OpenMM code with the backbone's topology and positions (N, CA, C; nanometers):
from openmm import Vec3, app, unit

residues = "MET ASP SER TYR SER GLY TYR SER GLY TYR SER GLN GLN HIS ASN ALA ALA SER ALA GLY TYR ASN ALA TYR PRO GLY PHE SER GLN GLY GLN ALA PHE PRO PRO ALA PRO PRO ALA PHE PRO THR ALA TYR PRO ALA THR GLN PRO PHE ASN PRO ASP ALA CYS PRO PHE THR THR VAL ALA LEU PRO GLY HIS GLN HIS ILE ALA GLY PRO SER THR PRO PHE ARG ALA LYS LEU PHE PHE VAL SER ALA PRO SER PRO LEU ALA ALA GLU ILE LEU GLU ASP VAL PHE CYS ARG PHE ALA ALA LEU ILE ASP ILE THR PRO ILE PRO GLY THR ALA TYR GLY TYR ILE ARG TYR GLY LEU LYS GLU SER ALA ASP ALA ALA LYS MET LEU LEU ASP ASN ALA GLU ILE ALA GLN ASN THR ILE ARG LEU SER HIS ALA SER ASP THR GLY GLY ASP SER LYS ARG PRO ARG ASN ASP ILE ILE".split()
positions = [
    Vec3(-5.0284, -1.0639, 0.2169),
    Vec3(-4.9076, -1.0764, 0.2854),
    Vec3(-4.8258, -1.1950, 0.2415),
    Vec3(-4.6994, -1.1887, 0.2369),
    Vec3(-4.6099, -1.3059, 0.2040),
    Vec3(-4.5903, -1.4035, 0.3140),
    Vec3(-4.5232, -1.5120, 0.2803),
    Vec3(-4.5075, -1.6263, 0.3771),
    Vec3(-4.4203, -1.5894, 0.4918),
    Vec3(-4.3302, -1.4795, 0.4844),
    Vec3(-4.2420, -1.4337, 0.5879),
    Vec3(-4.3024, -1.3305, 0.6752),
    Vec3(-4.4215, -1.3731, 0.7146),
    Vec3(-4.4984, -1.2800, 0.8241),
    Vec3(-4.4239, -1.2488, 0.9397),
    Vec3(-4.3389, -1.3409, 0.9943),
    Vec3(-4.2579, -1.3112, 1.1123),
    Vec3(-4.1538, -1.1955, 1.0846),
    Vec3(-4.1253, -1.1795, 0.9630),
    Vec3(-4.0255, -1.0596, 0.9267),
    Vec3(-4.0975, -0.9635, 0.8546),
    Vec3(-4.1917, -0.8982, 0.9055),
    Vec3(-4.2747, -0.8029, 0.8267),
    Vec3(-4.1998, -0.6798, 0.8088),
    Vec3(-4.0985, -0.6432, 0.8824),
    Vec3(-4.0197, -0.5313, 0.8710),
    Vec3(-3.9350, -0.5516, 0.7389),
    Vec3(-3.8850, -0.6779, 0.7110),
    Vec3(-3.8119, -0.7041, 0.5865),
    Vec3(-3.9103, -0.6818, 0.4776),
    Vec3(-4.0157, -0.7485, 0.4822),
    Vec3(-4.1005, -0.7499, 0.3559),
    Vec3(-4.1427, -0.6013, 0.3335),
    Vec3(-4.1716, -0.5192, 0.4291),
    Vec3(-4.2192, -0.3777, 0.4106),
    Vec3(-4.1009, -0.3043, 0.3393),
    Vec3(-3.9720, -0.3329, 0.3926),
    Vec3(-3.8594, -0.2537, 0.3423),
    Vec3(-3.8412, -0.2951, 0.2043),
    Vec3(-3.8558, -0.4233, 0.1733),
    Vec3(-3.8331, -0.4762, 0.0383),
    Vec3(-3.9386, -0.4194, -0.0624),
    Vec3(-4.0578, -0.4260, -0.0185),
    Vec3(-4.1732, -0.3708, -0.1075),
    Vec3(-4.1521, -0.2227, -0.1277),
    Vec3(-4.1156, -0.1472, -0.0230),
    Vec3(-4.1062, -0.0024, -0.0219),
    Vec3(-3.9915, 0.0279, -0.1324),
    Vec3(-3.8749, -0.0480, -0.1138),
    Vec3(-3.7598, -0.0111, -0.2051),
    Vec3(-3.8055, -0.0386, -0.3500),
    Vec3(-3.8743, -0.1511, -0.3692),
    Vec3(-3.9058, -0.1770, -0.5035),
    Vec3(-4.0123, -0.0935, -0.5716),
    Vec3(-4.0786, -0.0171, -0.4759),
    Vec3(-4.1962, 0.0627, -0.5142),
    Vec3(-4.1265, 0.2114, -0.5382),
    Vec3(-3.9799, 0.2280, -0.5360),
    Vec3(-3.9345, 0.3578, -0.5465),
    Vec3(-3.8978, 0.4278, -0.4183),
    Vec3(-3.9317, 0.3810, -0.3090),
    Vec3(-3.9046, 0.4382, -0.1735),
    Vec3(-3.7456, 0.3931, -0.1415),
    Vec3(-3.6787, 0.4891, -0.1016),
    Vec3(-3.5285, 0.4758, -0.0758),
    Vec3(-3.5305, 0.4311, 0.0830),
    Vec3(-3.5035, 0.3008, 0.1145),
    Vec3(-3.4951, 0.2702, 0.2671),
    Vec3(-3.3557, 0.3238, 0.3217),
    Vec3(-3.2584, 0.3514, 0.2305),
    Vec3(-3.1410, 0.3961, 0.2739),
    Vec3(-3.1106, 0.5427, 0.2330),
    Vec3(-3.1317, 0.6416, 0.3251),
    Vec3(-3.1156, 0.7927, 0.2762),
    Vec3(-2.9625, 0.8126, 0.2286),
    Vec3(-2.9580, 0.8945, 0.1345),
    Vec3(-2.8375, 0.9218, 0.0578),
    Vec3(-2.7931, 0.8339, -0.0469),
    Vec3(-2.8723, 0.7205, -0.0644),
    Vec3(-2.8340, 0.6262, -0.1790),
    Vec3(-2.9655, 0.6125, -0.2580),
    Vec3(-2.9303, 0.6119, -0.3958),
    Vec3(-3.0523, 0.5848, -0.4880),
    Vec3(-3.0634, 0.4368, -0.5117),
    Vec3(-3.1757, 0.3848, -0.5601),
    Vec3(-3.1948, 0.2540, -0.5978),
    Vec3(-3.0904, 0.2039, -0.6947),
    Vec3(-3.0258, 0.0905, -0.6625),
    Vec3(-2.9233, 0.0372, -0.7447),
    Vec3(-2.7729, 0.0820, -0.7226),
    Vec3(-2.7611, 0.1863, -0.6375),
    Vec3(-2.6300, 0.2442, -0.5994),
    Vec3(-2.5642, 0.1554, -0.4990),
    Vec3(-2.4409, 0.1318, -0.5129),
    Vec3(-2.3597, 0.0558, -0.4305),
    Vec3(-2.3292, 0.1249, -0.2927),
    Vec3(-2.2990, 0.0461, -0.2028),
    Vec3(-2.2621, 0.1055, -0.0661),
    Vec3(-2.1221, 0.1554, -0.0703),
    Vec3(-2.0790, 0.2578, 0.0116),
    Vec3(-1.9434, 0.2920, 0.0105),
    Vec3(-1.8420, 0.1800, 0.0524),
    Vec3(-1.7160, 0.1991, -0.0019),
    Vec3(-1.6281, 0.0951, 0.0430),
    Vec3(-1.6020, 0.0923, 0.1877),
    Vec3(-1.5628, -0.0329, 0.2412),
    Vec3(-1.5209, -0.0437, 0.3850),
    Vec3(-1.3983, 0.0443, 0.4227),
    Vec3(-1.3861, 0.0787, 0.5386),
    Vec3(-1.2730, 0.1692, 0.5815),
    Vec3(-1.1523, 0.0835, 0.5663),
    Vec3(-1.0336, 0.1502, 0.5436),
    Vec3(-0.9130, 0.0688, 0.5355),
    Vec3(-0.8730, -0.0001, 0.6695),
    Vec3(-0.7955, -0.1077, 0.6787),
    Vec3(-0.7481, -0.1865, 0.7916),
    Vec3(-0.6709, -0.0905, 0.8837),
    Vec3(-0.6708, -0.1140, 1.0126),
    Vec3(-0.5922, -0.0474, 1.1064),
    Vec3(-0.4429, -0.0570, 1.0691),
    Vec3(-0.3698, 0.0588, 1.0613),
    Vec3(-0.2401, 0.0579, 1.0222),
    Vec3(-0.1489, -0.0195, 1.1343),
    Vec3(-0.0483, -0.0921, 1.0933),
    Vec3(0.0490, -0.1612, 1.1762),
    Vec3(0.1599, -0.0845, 1.2088),
    Vec3(0.2044, 0.0013, 1.1184),
    Vec3(0.3196, 0.0948, 1.1426),
    Vec3(0.2649, 0.2336, 1.1806),
    Vec3(0.3654, 0.3072, 1.2357),
    Vec3(0.3259, 0.4539, 1.2552),
    Vec3(0.2873, 0.5340, 1.1356),
    Vec3(0.1675, 0.5787, 1.1256),
    Vec3(0.1355, 0.6622, 1.0203),
    Vec3(0.1954, 0.8050, 1.0290),
    Vec3(0.2000, 0.8663, 0.9287),
    Vec3(0.2485, 1.0095, 0.9445),
    Vec3(0.1670, 1.1118, 1.0341),
    Vec3(0.0387, 1.0686, 1.0568),
    Vec3(-0.0392, 1.1491, 1.1301),
    Vec3(-0.0242, 1.1166, 1.3001),
    Vec3(0.0714, 1.0230, 1.3233),
    Vec3(0.0746, 1.0016, 1.4535),
    Vec3(0.1404, 1.1043, 1.5260),
    Vec3(0.1103, 1.1320, 1.6512),
    Vec3(0.1637, 1.2528, 1.7349),
    Vec3(0.3135, 1.2171, 1.7468),
    Vec3(0.3989, 1.3374, 1.7596),
    Vec3(0.5381, 1.3219, 1.7792),
    Vec3(0.5644, 1.2420, 1.8956),
    Vec3(0.6513, 1.1370, 1.8844),
    Vec3(0.7136, 1.0687, 2.0075),
    Vec3(0.8623, 1.0770, 1.9814),
    Vec3(0.9249, 1.1366, 2.0900),
    Vec3(1.0753, 1.1630, 2.0808),
    Vec3(1.1416, 1.0303, 2.0888),
    Vec3(1.0798, 0.9268, 2.1352),
    Vec3(1.1609, 0.7976, 2.1414),
    Vec3(1.1396, 0.7132, 2.0095),
    Vec3(1.0421, 0.7487, 1.9295),
    Vec3(1.0144, 0.6711, 1.7974),
    Vec3(1.1467, 0.6928, 1.7142),
    Vec3(1.1862, 0.5727, 1.6601),
    Vec3(1.2889, 0.5553, 1.5731),
    Vec3(1.2733, 0.6078, 1.4277),
    Vec3(1.3487, 0.7100, 1.3828),
    Vec3(1.3032, 0.7481, 1.2459),
    Vec3(1.3717, 0.6658, 1.1341),
    Vec3(1.4289, 0.5571, 1.1593),
    Vec3(1.4942, 0.4823, 1.0618),
    Vec3(1.4258, 0.3457, 1.0375),
    Vec3(1.3306, 0.3183, 1.1024),
    Vec3(1.2570, 0.1954, 1.0918),
    Vec3(1.1129, 0.2073, 1.1283),
    Vec3(1.0267, 0.1184, 1.0702),
    Vec3(0.8754, 0.1223, 1.1138),
    Vec3(0.8440, 0.0206, 1.2149),
    Vec3(0.9410, -0.0451, 1.2713),
    Vec3(0.9241, -0.1477, 1.3724),
    Vec3(0.9070, -0.0644, 1.4931),
    Vec3(0.8144, -0.0982, 1.5850),
    Vec3(0.7890, -0.0291, 1.7061),
    Vec3(0.8849, -0.0873, 1.8101),
    Vec3(0.9821, 0.0136, 1.8460),
    Vec3(1.0905, -0.0191, 1.9322),
    Vec3(1.0649, 0.0641, 2.0781),
    Vec3(1.1378, -0.0035, 2.1810),
    Vec3(1.1298, 0.0669, 2.3084),
    Vec3(1.2077, 0.1983, 2.3059),
    Vec3(1.2083, 0.2792, 2.4241),
    Vec3(1.2826, 0.3995, 2.4117),
    Vec3(1.4321, 0.3808, 2.4370),
    Vec3(1.4982, 0.4894, 2.4247),
    Vec3(1.6442, 0.4811, 2.4205),
    Vec3(1.7062, 0.4320, 2.5863),
    Vec3(1.8060, 0.3482, 2.5698),
    Vec3(1.8499, 0.2922, 2.7051),
    Vec3(1.9946, 0.3512, 2.7082),
    Vec3(2.0502, 0.3544, 2.8349),
    Vec3(2.1923, 0.3916, 2.8535),
    Vec3(2.2776, 0.2823, 2.7976),
    Vec3(2.3831, 0.3360, 2.7297),
    Vec3(2.4859, 0.2465, 2.6760),
    Vec3(2.5773, 0.2038, 2.7919),
    Vec3(2.6166, 0.0725, 2.7957),
    Vec3(2.6989, 0.0220, 2.8964),
    Vec3(2.8484, 0.0750, 2.8737),
    Vec3(2.9330, 0.0780, 2.9649),
    Vec3(3.0713, 0.1103, 2.9445),
    Vec3(3.1509, -0.0025, 2.8721),
    Vec3(3.2558, 0.0259, 2.8099),
    Vec3(3.3294, -0.0720, 2.7333),
    Vec3(3.3926, -0.1735, 2.8281),
    Vec3(3.4113, -0.1539, 2.9609),
    Vec3(3.4703, -0.2579, 3.0443),
    Vec3(3.3563, -0.3508, 3.0852),
    Vec3(3.2155, -0.3289, 3.0571),
    Vec3(3.1280, -0.4235, 3.0851),
    Vec3(3.1502, -0.5650, 3.0300),
    Vec3(3.1404, -0.6678, 3.1052),
    Vec3(3.1622, -0.7879, 3.0430),
    Vec3(3.0379, -0.8208, 2.9485),
    Vec3(3.0620, -0.8788, 2.8289),
    Vec3(2.9579, -0.9113, 2.7451),
    Vec3(2.8971, -1.0423, 2.7666),
    Vec3(2.7795, -1.0683, 2.7555),
    Vec3(2.7101, -1.1865, 2.7625),
    Vec3(2.6579, -1.2436, 2.6321),
    Vec3(2.6313, -1.1540, 2.5374),
    Vec3(2.5829, -1.1990, 2.4120),
    Vec3(2.6464, -1.1120, 2.2938),
    Vec3(2.6575, -1.1706, 2.1956),
    Vec3(2.7092, -1.1076, 2.0559),
    Vec3(2.6185, -1.1542, 1.9425),
    Vec3(2.5719, -1.0428, 1.8689),
    Vec3(2.4895, -1.0634, 1.7508),
    Vec3(2.5837, -1.0364, 1.6286),
    Vec3(2.5682, -1.1055, 1.5335),
    Vec3(2.6311, -1.0881, 1.3994),
    Vec3(2.5235, -1.0192, 1.3077),
    Vec3(2.5531, -0.9196, 1.2313),
    Vec3(2.4558, -0.8535, 1.1534),
    Vec3(2.5130, -0.8428, 1.0110),
    Vec3(2.4146, -0.8456, 0.9183),
    Vec3(2.4449, -0.8193, 0.7704),
    Vec3(2.3364, -0.7240, 0.7250),
    Vec3(2.3622, -0.6253, 0.6559),
    Vec3(2.2719, -0.5292, 0.6022),
    Vec3(2.2928, -0.5340, 0.4418),
    Vec3(2.1696, -0.5286, 0.3783),
    Vec3(2.1767, -0.5316, 0.2363),
    Vec3(2.0742, -0.4439, 0.1817),
    Vec3(2.0954, -0.3617, 0.0856),
    Vec3(2.1942, -0.3846, -0.0202),
    Vec3(2.3314, -0.3124, 0.0115),
    Vec3(2.3311, -0.2093, 0.1042),
    Vec3(2.4542, -0.1415, 0.1490),
    Vec3(2.4781, -0.1258, 0.2939),
    Vec3(2.6012, -0.0917, 0.3230),
    Vec3(2.6291, -0.0713, 0.4706),
    Vec3(2.5489, 0.0270, 0.5393),
    Vec3(2.5348, 0.0108, 0.6677),
    Vec3(2.4532, 0.1207, 0.7437),
    Vec3(2.5513, 0.1906, 0.8246),
    Vec3(2.5287, 0.3246, 0.8386),
    Vec3(2.6102, 0.4061, 0.9242),
    Vec3(2.6100, 0.3676, 1.0672),
    Vec3(2.7274, 0.3877, 1.1390),
    Vec3(2.7382, 0.3494, 1.2803),
    Vec3(2.6330, 0.4232, 1.3595),
    Vec3(2.6151, 0.5448, 1.3340),
    Vec3(2.5149, 0.6310, 1.4131),
    Vec3(2.3746, 0.5616, 1.3999),
    Vec3(2.3342, 0.5191, 1.2788),
    Vec3(2.2076, 0.4502, 1.2573),
    Vec3(2.1942, 0.3295, 1.3370),
    Vec3(2.2920, 0.2553, 1.3282),
    Vec3(2.2993, 0.1323, 1.4070),
    Vec3(2.2986, 0.1463, 1.5545),
    Vec3(2.3691, 0.2529, 1.6057),
    Vec3(2.3639, 0.2857, 1.7515),
    Vec3(2.2157, 0.3308, 1.7915),
    Vec3(2.1670, 0.4011, 1.7032),
    Vec3(2.0250, 0.4613, 1.7436),
    Vec3(1.9228, 0.3432, 1.7539),
    Vec3(1.9245, 0.2495, 1.6621),
    Vec3(1.8457, 0.1412, 1.6572),
    Vec3(1.8615, 0.0463, 1.7773),
    Vec3(1.9985, 0.0030, 1.7974),
    Vec3(2.0302, -0.1066, 1.8818),
    Vec3(2.0442, -0.0603, 2.0237),
    Vec3(2.0484, 0.0687, 2.0599),
    Vec3(2.0671, 0.1279, 2.1927),
    Vec3(1.9285, 0.1191, 2.2645),
    Vec3(1.8302, 0.0838, 2.1915),
    Vec3(1.7008, 0.0757, 2.2568),
    Vec3(1.6787, -0.0543, 2.3399),
    Vec3(1.7769, -0.1404, 2.3397),
    Vec3(1.7742, -0.2560, 2.4235),
    Vec3(1.8943, -0.2481, 2.5282),
    Vec3(1.8493, -0.2721, 2.6396),
    Vec3(1.9476, -0.2471, 2.7588),
    Vec3(2.0799, -0.3149, 2.7465),
    Vec3(2.1750, -0.2403, 2.7989),
    Vec3(2.3197, -0.3011, 2.8088),
    Vec3(2.3966, -0.3112, 2.6844),
    Vec3(2.3657, -0.2205, 2.5807),
    Vec3(2.4511, -0.2351, 2.4661),
    Vec3(2.5883, -0.1826, 2.4978),
    Vec3(2.6873, -0.2583, 2.4625),
    Vec3(2.8169, -0.2261, 2.4957),
    Vec3(2.8914, -0.1586, 2.3724),
    Vec3(2.8865, -0.2213, 2.2551),
    Vec3(2.9193, -0.1501, 2.1381),
    Vec3(2.8842, -0.2208, 2.0167),
    Vec3(2.8996, -0.1530, 1.8986),
    Vec3(2.8644, -0.1854, 1.7706),
    Vec3(2.9990, -0.1789, 1.6927),
    Vec3(3.0419, -0.2962, 1.6357),
    Vec3(3.1609, -0.2949, 1.5419),
    Vec3(3.1267, -0.3350, 1.4142),
    Vec3(3.1057, -0.2374, 1.3183),
    Vec3(3.0995, -0.2662, 1.1805),
    Vec3(3.2229, -0.3027, 1.1220),
    Vec3(3.2420, -0.4093, 1.0404),
    Vec3(3.3621, -0.4443, 0.9741),
    Vec3(3.3935, -0.3308, 0.8558),
    Vec3(3.4948, -0.2507, 0.8479),
    Vec3(3.5210, -0.1368, 0.7508),
    Vec3(3.5169, -0.2213, 0.6143),
    Vec3(3.4669, -0.1405, 0.5275),
    Vec3(3.4501, -0.1809, 0.3880),
    Vec3(3.3370, -0.2881, 0.3474),
    Vec3(3.2709, -0.3364, 0.4609),
    Vec3(3.1648, -0.4431, 0.4358),
    Vec3(3.0397, -0.3833, 0.4834),
    Vec3(2.9348, -0.4804, 0.4650),
    Vec3(2.8070, -0.4606, 0.5206),
    Vec3(2.7632, -0.5404, 0.6344),
    Vec3(2.8669, -0.5758, 0.7090),
    Vec3(2.8438, -0.6693, 0.8234),
    Vec3(2.9302, -0.6260, 0.9383),
    Vec3(2.9002, -0.6849, 1.0648),
    Vec3(2.9653, -0.6424, 1.1865),
    Vec3(2.9048, -0.7161, 1.3084),
    Vec3(2.9367, -0.6626, 1.4211),
    Vec3(2.9055, -0.7317, 1.5424),
    Vec3(2.8510, -0.6368, 1.6438),
    Vec3(2.7563, -0.6712, 1.7310),
    Vec3(2.6931, -0.6007, 1.8300),
    Vec3(2.6988, -0.6699, 1.9547),
    Vec3(2.7586, -0.6107, 2.0593),
    Vec3(2.7815, -0.6721, 2.1902),
    Vec3(2.6801, -0.6302, 2.2935),
    Vec3(2.6153, -0.7032, 2.3692),
    Vec3(2.5296, -0.6589, 2.4763),
    Vec3(2.5780, -0.7243, 2.6091),
    Vec3(2.5623, -0.6571, 2.7302),
    Vec3(2.5899, -0.7020, 2.8510),
    Vec3(2.4925, -0.8030, 2.9105),
    Vec3(2.3538, -0.8073, 2.8480),
    Vec3(2.2577, -0.9015, 2.8799),
    Vec3(2.2091, -0.9840, 2.7720),
    Vec3(2.2088, -1.1082, 2.7791),
    Vec3(2.1724, -1.2047, 2.6898),
    Vec3(2.0201, -1.1725, 2.6537),
    Vec3(1.9370, -1.1267, 2.7466),
    Vec3(1.7963, -1.1106, 2.7178),
    Vec3(1.7857, -0.9841, 2.6198),
    Vec3(1.8715, -0.8948, 2.6161),
    Vec3(1.8604, -0.7792, 2.5348),
    Vec3(1.8874, -0.8180, 2.3926),
    Vec3(2.0085, -0.9010, 2.3790),
    Vec3(2.0332, -0.9412, 2.2482),
    Vec3(1.9214, -1.0342, 2.1980),
    Vec3(1.8581, -1.1127, 2.2724),
    Vec3(1.7400, -1.1969, 2.2240),
    Vec3(1.6317, -1.1226, 2.1795),
    Vec3(1.5923, -1.0119, 2.2595),
    Vec3(1.4990, -0.9232, 2.2192),
    Vec3(1.5297, -0.8380, 2.0881),
    Vec3(1.6431, -0.7908, 2.0789),
    Vec3(1.6813, -0.7371, 1.9527),
    Vec3(1.6827, -0.8046, 1.8292),
    Vec3(1.7195, -0.9389, 1.8443),
    Vec3(1.7166, -1.0337, 1.7361),
    Vec3(1.5684, -1.0766, 1.7032),
    Vec3(1.4846, -1.0871, 1.8076),
    Vec3(1.3434, -1.1195, 1.7875),
    Vec3(1.2714, -1.0049, 1.7054),
    Vec3(1.2853, -0.8756, 1.7457),
    Vec3(1.2298, -0.7578, 1.6782),
    Vec3(1.2912, -0.7250, 1.5544),
    Vec3(1.4135, -0.7333, 1.5347),
    Vec3(1.4706, -0.6652, 1.4308),
    Vec3(1.5437, -0.7520, 1.3061),
    Vec3(1.5291, -0.8918, 1.3334),
    Vec3(1.5876, -0.9779, 1.2267),
    Vec3(1.4917, -0.9712, 1.1194),
    Vec3(1.5671, -0.9421, 0.9987),
    Vec3(1.4881, -0.9316, 0.8806),
    Vec3(1.3982, -0.8050, 0.8598),
    Vec3(1.4253, -0.7062, 0.9451),
    Vec3(1.3656, -0.5856, 0.9434),
    Vec3(1.4272, -0.4758, 0.8518),
    Vec3(1.3481, -0.3737, 0.8034),
    Vec3(1.4043, -0.2744, 0.7274),
    Vec3(1.4635, -0.1633, 0.8035),
    Vec3(1.5764, -0.1269, 0.7857),
    Vec3(1.6284, -0.0124, 0.8603),
    Vec3(1.7111, 0.0843, 0.7547),
    Vec3(1.6645, 0.2011, 0.7423),
    Vec3(1.7019, 0.3002, 0.6514),
    Vec3(1.7131, 0.2460, 0.5146),
    Vec3(1.6101, 0.1858, 0.4590),
    Vec3(1.5954, 0.1375, 0.3238),
    Vec3(1.6866, 0.0171, 0.3090),
    Vec3(1.7304, -0.0465, 0.4038),
    Vec3(1.8218, -0.1674, 0.4119),
    Vec3(1.7573, -0.2785, 0.4807),
    Vec3(1.7702, -0.4109, 0.4448),
    Vec3(1.7138, -0.5130, 0.5166),
    Vec3(1.8365, -0.5568, 0.6037),
    Vec3(1.8041, -0.5907, 0.7372),
    Vec3(1.9199, -0.6225, 0.8120),
    Vec3(1.8813, -0.7676, 0.8576),
    Vec3(1.9882, -0.8524, 0.8639),
    Vec3(1.9723, -1.0023, 0.9216),
    Vec3(2.0618, -1.0045, 1.0379),
    Vec3(1.9989, -1.0813, 1.1469),
    Vec3(2.0836, -1.0939, 1.2645),
    Vec3(2.0859, -1.2400, 1.3098),
    Vec3(2.2008, -1.2802, 1.3619),
    Vec3(2.2235, -1.4106, 1.4141),
    Vec3(2.3085, -1.3989, 1.5383),
    Vec3(2.2953, -1.4933, 1.6221),
    Vec3(2.3812, -1.5014, 1.7383),
    Vec3(2.5215, -1.5463, 1.7070),
    Vec3(2.6188, -1.4714, 1.7527),
    Vec3(2.7568, -1.5023, 1.7217),
    Vec3(2.8398, -1.5620, 1.8431),
    Vec3(2.9400, -1.6426, 1.8201),
    Vec3(3.0080, -1.6921, 1.9352),
    Vec3(3.1375, -1.6069, 1.9432),
    Vec3(3.2067, -1.6178, 2.0577),
    Vec3(3.3194, -1.5336, 2.0756),
    Vec3(3.4282, -1.6255, 2.0262),
    Vec3(3.4945, -1.5728, 1.9447),
    Vec3(3.6077, -1.6473, 1.8841),
    Vec3(3.7455, -1.5772, 1.9145),
    Vec3(3.7492, -1.4845, 1.9986),
    Vec3(3.8720, -1.4096, 2.0230),
    Vec3(3.9595, -1.4706, 2.1246),
    Vec3(4.0689, -1.4167, 2.1397),
    Vec3(4.1669, -1.4725, 2.2365),
    Vec3(4.2170, -1.6033, 2.2074),
    Vec3(4.2379, -1.6846, 2.3143),
    Vec3(4.3043, -1.8193, 2.2897),
    Vec3(4.2234, -1.9243, 2.2350),
    Vec3(4.0861, -1.8869, 2.1899),
    Vec3(4.0057, -1.9856, 2.1441),
    Vec3(4.0155, -2.0049, 1.9891),
    Vec3(4.0952, -1.9254, 1.9332),
    Vec3(4.1252, -1.9444, 1.7805),
    Vec3(4.1836, -2.0787, 1.7453),
    Vec3(4.1422, -2.1198, 1.6269),
    Vec3(4.1895, -2.2417, 1.5925),
    Vec3(4.3542, -2.2207, 1.5379),
    Vec3(4.4237, -2.3149, 1.5839),
    Vec3(4.5729, -2.2931, 1.5569),
    Vec3(4.6002, -2.3099, 1.4000),
    Vec3(4.6927, -2.2402, 1.3622),
    Vec3(4.7241, -2.2396, 1.2033),
    Vec3(4.8149, -2.3528, 1.1953),
    Vec3(4.7919, -2.4417, 1.0848),
    Vec3(4.8735, -2.5545, 1.0733),
    Vec3(4.9611, -2.5393, 0.9532),
    Vec3(4.9510, -2.4275, 0.8919),
    Vec3(5.0345, -2.4061, 0.7610),
    Vec3(5.1729, -2.3393, 0.7960),
    Vec3(5.1998, -2.3059, 0.9251),
    Vec3(5.3243, -2.2354, 0.9732),
    Vec3(5.4300, -2.3425, 0.9909),
    Vec3(5.5434, -2.3346, 0.9246),
    Vec3(5.6518, -2.4301, 0.9349),
    Vec3(5.7593, -2.3739, 1.0391),
] * unit.nanometer
topology = app.Topology()
chain = topology.addChain("A")
for resn in residues:
    res = topology.addResidue(resn, chain)
    for name in ("N", "CA", "C"):
        topology.addAtom(name, app.Element.getBySymbol(name[0]), res)
């Protein structure tokens, strides 16, 4: 007997394998083990059961649709967005951003790939920015940042008018 008498199971298995006995059924001597299973997917795979609230435009897990606030709702936060390489349709933007409570409106700037999103709750704008900043939406990367309100009397006066 060898010096590993405490591990007699190991020595018996090792000796049996080298004598031609296959300790692992289904594998011949010298054959490699099968590869490890793939890692758990982080996005929704195609085999996922149908979820009516799942957003078809992004792989980011988003909450369900929320009610859109009326246009007279005072806004508490505004986000500025830029999409690259091309502009996103207003319907796609609304489907993605209405999943955060108190969406008031989305204003894309015509002829450009940027615009503004207004929310009635600052928490909703923060959550949208946290989840969707630098995310892929309909084959476009979207960048989000908080915007300040520059409308009304807060505009800088023009000095070039005589």
